[in-house]
TORNU-348814 format. One line per field, with one value per residue (C-alpha): x, y, z; residue in three letters. Coordinates in Angstrom, 3 decimals, padded with zeros to 6 digits. Layout:
X [X/...];
Y [Y/...];
Z [Z/...];
aa [ALA/...];
//
This chain:
X [004.802/002.842/002.496/-000.776/-000.492/-003.298/-002.580/-005.489/-008.297/-010.941/-010.084/-010.273/-013.298/-015.278/-015.203/-017.505/-016.820/-019.717/-021.144/-020.339/-021.544/-020.943/-024.096/-024.503/-025.929/-027.682/-029.320/-028.962/-027.173/-025.299/-021.946/-019.198/-016.216/-015.623/-014.128/-010.734/-012.347/-014.952/-017.829/-020.988/-020.709/-024.421/-024.815/-021.369/-022.318/-020.366/-020.538/-021.161/-020.688/-023.770/-024.189/-027.207/-027.095/-027.356/-030.473/-031.224/-032.086/-028.722/-026.557/-026.471/-025.698/-025.253/-022.874/-020.807/-020.539/-019.124/-016.771/-015.436/-014.713/-013.018/-010.718/-009.254/-007.197/-005.883/-002.297/-003.122/-002.470/-005.876/-007.510/-005.242/-006.485/-009.427/-010.731/-010.334/-011.547/-014.998/-014.443/-017.929/-019.254/-016.651/-015.552/-014.116/-010.746/-010.275/-006.595/-005.635/-002.076/-003.422/-004.279/-002.052/-002.359/-000.496/-002.750/-005.004/-008.142/-008.561/-008.582/-009.489/-012.734/-011.989/-014.209/-013.820/-014.975/-013.474/-015.107/-018.420/-018.286/-017.412/-020.243/-022.761/-023.300/-023.110/-020.942/-018.860/-016.661/-013.971/-013.307/-009.701/-008.983/-005.720/-004.330/-004.121/-000.669/-000.063/-001.953/-005.348/-008.631/-007.508/-005.714/-008.954/-010.050/-006.628/-006.038/-009.069/-008.611/-004.849/-005.406/-007.895/-005.364/-002.722/-005.192/-006.087/-002.437/-001.705/001.916/000.997/-001.551/-002.270/-004.194/-004.774/-004.374/-004.300/-001.888/-003.452/-004.520/-001.063/000.625/-001.664/-001.589/002.197/002.585/000.200/001.666/005.143/003.967/002.233/005.204/003.516/004.586/002.658/002.007/000.861/-000.557/-000.761/-001.581/001.579/002.177/-001.103/-000.108/001.261/004.939/004.261/001.963/004.136/007.162/005.304/004.596/008.235/009.535/007.270/008.718/005.941/006.592/005.253/004.174/003.177/000.799/000.193/-003.503/-005.816/-007.009/-009.861/-007.405/-005.196/-008.219/-009.005/-005.464/-005.485/-008.718/-006.992/-003.935/-005.900/-007.780/-004.488/-002.221/-002.538/-002.752/-005.248/-007.147/-007.129/-009.117/-012.407/-014.358/-013.061/-015.909/-013.524/-012.017/-015.395/-015.958/-012.831/-013.626/-017.064/-015.482/-014.793/-018.549/-018.721/-015.812/-017.481/-020.662/-018.641/-017.104/-020.620/-021.857/-024.028/-026.056/-025.783/-025.077/-027.547/-025.154/-021.977/-020.171/-017.893/-015.566/-016.599/-013.949/-014.336/-017.249/-016.145/-015.810/-019.285/-020.638/-018.817/-019.942/-023.528/-023.437/-022.198/-024.933/-027.658/-026.297/-025.990/-029.600/-030.748/-028.947/-030.111/-026.865/-028.473/-032.086/-031.727/-029.600/-027.467/-027.875/-024.766/-023.942/-021.219/-019.180/-017.215/-014.886/-016.677/-014.059/-014.615/-018.354/-019.844/-022.091/-023.362/-024.252/-025.915/-028.066/-029.093/-029.643/-031.174/-031.790/-028.832/-030.169/-027.135/-023.583/-022.396/-018.646/-016.454/-012.865/-011.747/-009.684/-009.002/-005.991/-007.585/-005.827/-007.409/-010.835/-009.687/-011.850/-014.256/-015.903/-016.272/-016.739/-018.967/-021.478/-024.493/-023.645/-023.259/-026.627/-028.179/-026.605/-027.890/-031.390/-031.392/-030.104/-031.728/-028.385/-027.541/-024.705/-022.895/-019.901/-017.298/-014.791/-011.012/-010.874/-013.553/-011.503/-008.334/-010.131/-011.759/-008.441/-006.883/-009.895/-009.591/-005.886/-006.673/-008.392/-005.049/-006.139/-004.411/-005.768/-005.129/-007.102/-009.644/-010.683/-011.403/-014.317/-016.307/-016.173/-016.549/-019.644/-021.011/-021.016/-023.163/-025.534/-026.037/-026.830/-029.332/-030.930/-030.316/-028.179/-029.823/-027.884/-028.546/-027.637/-024.652/-022.239/-019.213/-016.709/-014.870/-011.269/-009.768/-006.095/-003.234/-001.905/001.502/-000.005/000.252/002.601/003.214/-000.429/-000.092/003.170/001.805/-001.278/000.686/003.141/000.211/001.230/-001.635/-003.848/-001.280/-001.866/-005.157/-008.712/-009.302/-006.554/-008.902/-011.378/-008.454/-008.037/-010.374/-007.614/-005.149/-006.183/-005.492/-001.993/001.000/004.087/007.503/008.920/012.578/014.330/017.765/019.142/018.527/016.406/014.812/013.629/011.915/010.282/008.986/007.490/005.746/004.240/002.997/001.430/-000.318/-001.692/-003.074/-004.750/-006.355/-007.842];
Y [000.982/003.961/004.056/005.344/006.919/005.609/007.547/009.868/007.858/010.318/009.794/005.998/005.847/008.024/005.176/002.430/-000.824/-001.174/-004.179/-004.332/-007.025/-007.908/-008.079/-009.119/-006.347/-008.971/-011.555/-009.762/-012.719/-011.454/-012.849/-011.930/-012.790/-012.423/-014.841/-013.974/-012.340/-010.420/-012.025/-013.521/-017.299/-017.589/-015.544/-014.150/-010.487/-007.790/-007.247/-004.075/-003.229/-002.571/-001.636/-003.410/-001.411/001.976/004.095/007.823/007.107/005.468/007.896/011.450/013.458/016.791/015.351/013.577/016.709/018.558/015.687/015.454/019.178/018.990/016.231/018.628/020.168/016.802/015.708/012.008/010.404/008.699/012.126/013.854/011.465/012.825/009.251/007.988/011.300/010.066/006.589/006.266/005.766/003.262/-000.206/-000.265/-001.426/-002.735/-001.754/001.526/000.245/-001.725/001.405/002.324/006.032/008.626/011.449/011.015/013.048/016.635/017.709/021.259/022.553/025.253/027.937/027.820/031.168/030.628/027.219/028.638/031.370/028.892/026.555/029.398/028.927/031.216/028.965/025.875/024.175/021.526/018.964/018.080/014.503/014.738/016.490/013.164/011.784/009.783/012.243/010.579/009.736/006.104/006.863/007.404/003.860/002.276/003.301/001.228/-001.782/-002.049/-001.829/-004.695/-006.729/-006.290/-007.045/-010.318/-011.305/-010.978/-010.537/-009.771/-007.349/-006.940/-004.905/-004.498/-000.871/001.862/003.680/005.451/002.331/000.808/003.947/004.136/000.429/000.246/003.210/001.854/-001.625/-000.221/001.790/-001.288/-003.615/-005.679/-006.634/-005.535/-006.972/-004.688/-005.855/-003.092/-003.114/-002.834/000.583/002.057/003.590/007.073/006.949/009.373/006.859/003.854/005.549/005.805/002.074/001.329/003.769/002.334/-001.129/-002.938/-006.038/-004.536/-006.698/-005.212/-007.685/-007.807/-006.986/-004.168/-003.338/-005.812/-008.549/-007.649/-007.939/-011.409/-012.627/-011.063/-012.844/-016.123/-015.181/-014.424/-017.721/-019.660/-017.664/-016.003/-012.546/-009.873/-008.135/-004.323/-003.265/-001.440/-004.718/-004.807/-003.130/-001.810/000.410/002.044/002.580/004.714/006.527/007.526/009.820/012.367/012.955/013.378/015.811/017.690/018.104/019.438/021.994/022.929/023.256/020.172/021.803/019.526/021.067/020.478/018.419/016.398/015.428/012.370/010.747/007.206/004.499/001.338/003.173/002.461/006.153/007.182/004.132/005.130/008.746/007.738/005.268/008.022/010.478/007.854/006.906/010.534/011.169/007.992/009.013/012.634/014.406/015.920/016.378/016.229/014.344/015.927/014.583/012.487/012.341/010.228/011.305/008.884/009.275/008.482/005.825/004.141/004.472/001.154/002.745/005.423/002.758/000.564/003.398/004.598/001.226/-000.869/001.424/000.016/-003.530/-005.053/-003.791/-003.240/-003.845/-001.956/-002.007/001.080/003.710/007.123/009.227/009.703/006.582/006.533/005.831/003.600/000.702/-001.174/-003.531/-001.710/-003.937/-001.603/-000.806/-002.168/-000.057/003.012/002.400/002.277/005.630/007.240/005.980/006.897/010.451/011.351/011.817/011.119/009.944/011.664/011.048/013.465/013.362/013.414/017.015/018.030/016.407/018.218/021.577/021.131/020.172/023.402/025.409/023.918/024.717/028.328/028.614/027.735/024.204/021.432/017.913/014.739/014.183/011.800/014.473/016.935/014.879/016.464/019.982/018.724/016.796/019.661/021.944/019.398/018.987/022.750/022.867/020.044/022.087/019.217/021.653/025.061/028.365/028.904/025.356/024.697/022.178/020.297/018.697/015.740/016.029/012.621/012.964/015.464/017.323/015.658/012.185/012.589/015.480/014.050/014.710/018.329/018.905/017.401/019.584/022.817/021.838/021.089/017.434/015.779/015.110/015.391/012.748/011.571/011.822/014.536/016.809/019.263/019.327/020.117/023.539/024.883/024.173/026.678/029.624/027.477/026.380/027.891/026.356/027.483/030.377/030.080/033.469/035.007/035.744/039.516/042.041/043.300/039.819/039.266/042.703/042.231/038.899/040.512/043.196/040.633/038.606/041.728/042.478/038.945/039.080/042.454/041.237];
Z [-011.347/-010.116/-006.350/-004.934/-001.516/000.672/003.854/003.130/004.687/003.528/-000.115/000.122/002.418/000.031/-002.476/-001.238/-003.065/-005.491/-007.232/-010.950/-013.312/-016.942/-019.058/-022.689/-024.874/-027.011/-024.749/-021.344/-019.709/-016.629/-015.515/-013.069/-015.267/-019.000/-021.486/-022.980/-026.041/-024.003/-025.878/-024.424/-024.092/-024.845/-028.054/-028.904/-028.533/-026.670/-022.919/-020.959/-017.293/-015.174/-011.525/-010.029/-006.785/-008.490/-008.099/-007.654/-004.020/-003.313/-005.305/-003.937/-007.090/-005.319/-002.738/-005.398/-007.542/-004.522/-003.672/-007.224/-007.283/-003.876/-005.118/-007.678/-004.856/-003.624/-004.156/-004.262/-007.671/-007.569/-007.193/-009.699/-012.367/-014.346/-014.490/-010.923/-009.521/-010.622/-009.181/-007.696/-011.243/-012.487/-011.297/-007.778/-006.505/-002.965/-003.065/-004.716/-005.064/-008.056/-010.023/-012.967/-013.670/-015.715/-014.401/-017.436/-018.086/-016.880/-020.532/-021.576/-023.032/-025.621/-027.057/-030.866/-032.298/-035.751/-036.131/-034.921/-037.545/-040.290/-039.261/-038.958/-035.215/-032.217/-030.043/-030.713/-028.126/-028.415/-025.681/-026.495/-025.460/-027.371/-024.287/-022.446/-021.477/-024.678/-026.862/-027.325/-025.607/-025.287/-022.007/-020.092/-020.866/-020.648/-017.037/-015.981/-018.266/-017.705/-013.948/-014.170/-016.179/-013.505/-010.718/-012.459/-012.645/-016.377/-017.459/-021.081/-022.535/-026.242/-028.796/-032.499/-033.385/-036.007/-033.685/-030.704/-028.819/-029.164/-027.852/-024.859/-024.036/-024.253/-021.904/-019.256/-019.506/-018.939/-015.927/-014.543/-014.961/-017.686/-021.203/-024.275/-027.725/-030.550/-033.883/-036.488/-040.209/-042.292/-043.797/-042.544/-039.222/-038.602/-037.706/-034.864/-033.209/-033.975/-032.431/-029.122/-028.910/-029.721/-027.114/-024.414/-025.043/-026.882/-028.973/-032.197/-035.140/-038.491/-040.132/-043.876/-043.515/-042.403/-038.880/-039.048/-040.067/-037.104/-034.839/-036.160/-035.449/-031.991/-031.065/-031.917/-029.842/-026.673/-026.980/-027.083/-024.755/-021.313/-022.860/-021.771/-024.569/-024.347/-027.419/-026.945/-026.946/-023.378/-021.435/-018.768/-021.459/-022.044/-018.330/-018.224/-021.451/-020.219/-017.619/-020.385/-020.474/-016.693/-016.806/-019.672/-017.644/-014.719/-017.105/-018.287/-014.678/-015.277/-018.067/-021.139/-024.556/-027.365/-029.506/-029.092/-032.291/-032.152/-034.718/-035.657/-035.951/-033.882/-032.179/-028.617/-027.745/-028.868/-027.033/-023.834/-023.971/-024.612/-021.711/-019.406/-020.363/-019.972/-016.538/-015.435/-016.389/-014.640/-011.437/-011.446/-012.373/-015.493/-016.558/-020.355/-022.883/-025.596/-029.112/-029.814/-033.526/-035.127/-038.157/-040.330/-043.286/-046.557/-047.243/-043.866/-043.357/-042.174/-039.548/-041.938/-044.482/-041.869/-040.517/-043.967/-045.602/-042.829/-039.858/-037.948/-037.800/-039.508/-039.944/-043.503/-043.395/-045.877/-047.079/-045.173/-046.968/-045.465/-044.550/-041.125/-039.868/-036.410/-037.934/-040.822/-039.625/-041.865/-039.362/-036.021/-032.997/-030.999/-033.747/-031.840/-028.814/-031.047/-032.701/-029.237/-028.364/-031.565/-030.874/-027.180/-027.672/-030.993/-032.733/-036.349/-038.586/-041.430/-043.649/-044.988/-047.830/-047.551/-048.744/-046.246/-043.463/-044.517/-044.720/-041.312/-039.741/-041.003/-039.784/-036.304/-036.399/-037.313/-033.917/-032.332/-031.427/-033.366/-033.794/-035.755/-039.005/-037.458/-034.956/-037.753/-039.079/-036.255/-037.708/-041.272/-040.233/-038.156/-041.194/-043.032/-040.093/-039.952/-043.674/-043.125/-040.299/-037.855/-035.833/-035.350/-035.302/-031.598/-030.505/-028.268/-029.799/-028.481/-030.853/-029.319/-030.523/-029.922/-030.881/-030.732/-033.782/-033.418/-033.796/-037.576/-038.450/-041.937/-042.881/-041.750/-043.601/-046.832/-046.509/-046.222/-048.962/-051.270/-051.662/-049.774/-052.797/-055.579/-058.225/-056.712/-057.998/-055.368/-056.720/-058.451/-055.566/-053.259/-054.903/-052.201/-049.676/-051.143/-048.911/-045.837/-046.822/-045.010/-046.588/-045.281/-047.298/-048.334/-048.228/-048.467/-044.993/-045.228/-043.358/-046.569/-047.577/-044.227/-044.184/-047.735/-046.753/-043.765/-046.001/-048.494/-045.688/-044.371/-047.835/-048.154/-044.757/-045.446/-048.709];
aa [MET/THR/SER/ILE/ARG/THR/SER/ASP/ARG/GLY/SER/CYS/ALA/SER/ASN/PRO/VAL/GLN/THR/ALA/ARG/LEU/ARG/CYS/ILE/GLY/CYS/ASP/VAL/VAL/CYS/GLN/LYS/ALA/GLU/GLN/ASN/PHE/ARG/CYS/VAL/ASN/CYS/GLY/ASP/LEU/LEU/GLU/ILE/VAL/TYR/PRO/ASP/TRP/SER/PRO/THR/ARG/ILE/ASP/ALA/ALA/ALA/LEU/ARG/ALA/LEU/TRP/ARG/GLN/ARG/ARG/THR/SER/GLY/LEU/PRO/VAL/ASP/GLU/SER/GLY/VAL/TRP/ARG/PHE/ARG/GLU/LEU/ILE/PRO/SER/PHE/HIS/ASP/TRP/GLN/GLU/ILE/ILE/THR/LEU/ARG/GLU/GLY/ASN/THR/PRO/LEU/TYR/ASP/MET/PRO/GLY/CYS/ALA/ARG/ILE/ALA/GLY/LEU/GLN/ARG/VAL/TYR/ALA/LYS/HIS/GLN/GLY/MET/ASN/PRO/THR/GLY/SER/PHE/LYS/ASP/THR/GLY/MET/THR/VAL/ALA/ALA/SER/VAL/ALA/ARG/ARG/GLU/GLY/PHE/ARG/TRP/VAL/ALA/CYS/ALA/SER/THR/GLY/ASN/THR/SER/ALA/SER/MET/ALA/ALA/TYR/ALA/ALA/ARG/GLY/GLY/MET/ARG/SER/LEU/VAL/LEU/ILE/PRO/GLU/GLY/LYS/VAL/SER/TRP/GLY/LYS/LEU/SER/GLN/ALA/LEU/ASP/TYR/GLY/ALA/VAL/THR/CYS/GLN/LEU/LYS/THR/ASP/PHE/ASP/GLY/CYS/MET/ARG/VAL/LEU/ASN/GLU/VAL/VAL/GLN/ARG/MET/PRO/VAL/TYR/LEU/LEU/ASN/SER/VAL/ASN/PRO/TYR/ARG/LEU/GLU/GLY/GLN/LYS/THR/ALA/ALA/ILE/GLU/LEU/MET/GLU/GLN/PHE/ASP/TRP/GLN/PRO/PRO/ASP/HIS/ILE/ILE/VAL/PRO/GLY/GLY/ASN/LEU/GLY/ASN/SER/SER/ALA/LEU/GLY/LYS/ALA/PHE/LEU/GLU/MET/LYS/GLN/LEU/GLY/PHE/ILE/SER/THR/LEU/PRO/LYS/ILE/SER/ILE/ILE/GLN/ALA/ALA/GLY/ALA/ASN/PRO/LEU/VAL/ARG/ALA/MET/ARG/GLU/ASN/GLY/GLY/LYS/HIS/LEU/ILE/SER/VAL/GLN/ALA/GLU/THR/ALA/ALA/SER/ALA/ILE/ARG/ILE/GLY/SER/PRO/ALA/SER/TRP/LYS/LYS/ALA/VAL/GLY/VAL/LEU/GLN/ALA/THR/GLY/GLY/THR/VAL/GLU/GLN/VAL/SER/GLU/VAL/GLU/ILE/ALA/LEU/ALA/LYS/ALA/GLU/ILE/GLY/ALA/ASP/GLY/ILE/GLY/CYS/GLU/PRO/ALA/SER/ALA/VAL/THR/LEU/ALA/GLY/LEU/LYS/LYS/LEU/VAL/ARG/GLN/ASP/PHE/VAL/LYS/PRO/GLY/ASP/SER/VAL/VAL/LEU/MET/LEU/THR/GLY/HIS/LEU/LEU/LYS/ASP/PRO/GLU/PHE/THR/LEU/LYS/PHE/HIS/ARG/GLY/ASP/LEU/PHE/ALA/GLY/THR/GLU/SER/GLU/LYS/GLU/ALA/ASP/ILE/LEU/LYS/PRO/GLN/ARG/ARG/ALA/PRO/ILE/VAL/LEU/ASP/ALA/THR/LEU/ASP/ALA/VAL/ILE/GLN/THR/LEU/LYS/GLU/ALA/ASP/ASP/ARG/LEU/GLU/THR];
//
């Protein structure tokens, strides 16, 4: 387990233990402890964490901004974490020895000039959450939720996953001395992600169903066994994930961008980011809200359909099909929270095709910043939002890249070999991808062959 040094009294004393409560997003019932499935006992809706003692008069935004920046020079693990560094805005721990951290967060913000040019904008940035310890944004939430699980005495934690959640949960469980159970849909998870869960020691079960089927089975397991649920229905997950927004504002010197574009899968991440921005505005850290927009794959578009067909009043579940495995979810748990974020920030939803995802992924890669396919929906969606005039040429835009390139190397290799859409109904449409392909070139082992290849590459680039 990770040991947290507590000899630095200043670091611990600067975190007053705050009151946190669980509140139903449907009927507003407040409770101190959640049921095993993290659903309201009154109406069955999801829970969220609220802080009844918070107010702009009790939270000194300027002092906290200075404190958070000062902690960046600390050698304490709790300060080195890009989540726990902002601990005044997340659930408290009396004993920092209970924290499980892999030094998550602290992810880079990249300027993306190539993507900006392609989208027709002056500036586009990418906040790359794939630079977390296990390669995805899930780590920022898992450090909080897994720490709560250990504090409450659980030996087993569990999740249903399309890959990233399982990798993250298994790693934090291992670091915290707990055991982990992973339920994944058979044959629909990237081997790169699955290999992580296996290496971190998870009991991994491939169920003959989709993600939503795995989630149904898991809900039954946690009702019958002393197993702690670590999917994003767990509100402690979202409290950790919201720190990416706080960190982003620090990187922007507390001046919010005009737009933040987020991939839409189970919709916990967009919900967490939106919660953070609303809280920061309430407490005086920022004066305006960015528009948070959510992009889904056309084959896994329940939120898009719900917003367009009924204004987000009812979820329209779908049979999810997309190569972007991280967002292959047809019945997202956090859809109500996401609808609230869209309405509160003035954002919108959009969907993109498989070919559009593949093209955008290659275009992001051409800026020297790799990402997994699900992350690339952000750029693909942004291009559509610009054409619709929802995003103006002078607007500042941040793409939230949620997973590392190496999460799904098979997708990338198939793309560059030209095999990704071979034999599918998208094969002809995929012709537009040819200029982006960079398949390995097989040559004789001679100087002349290499030089000739260099000249040919130069000629292509100049034309």
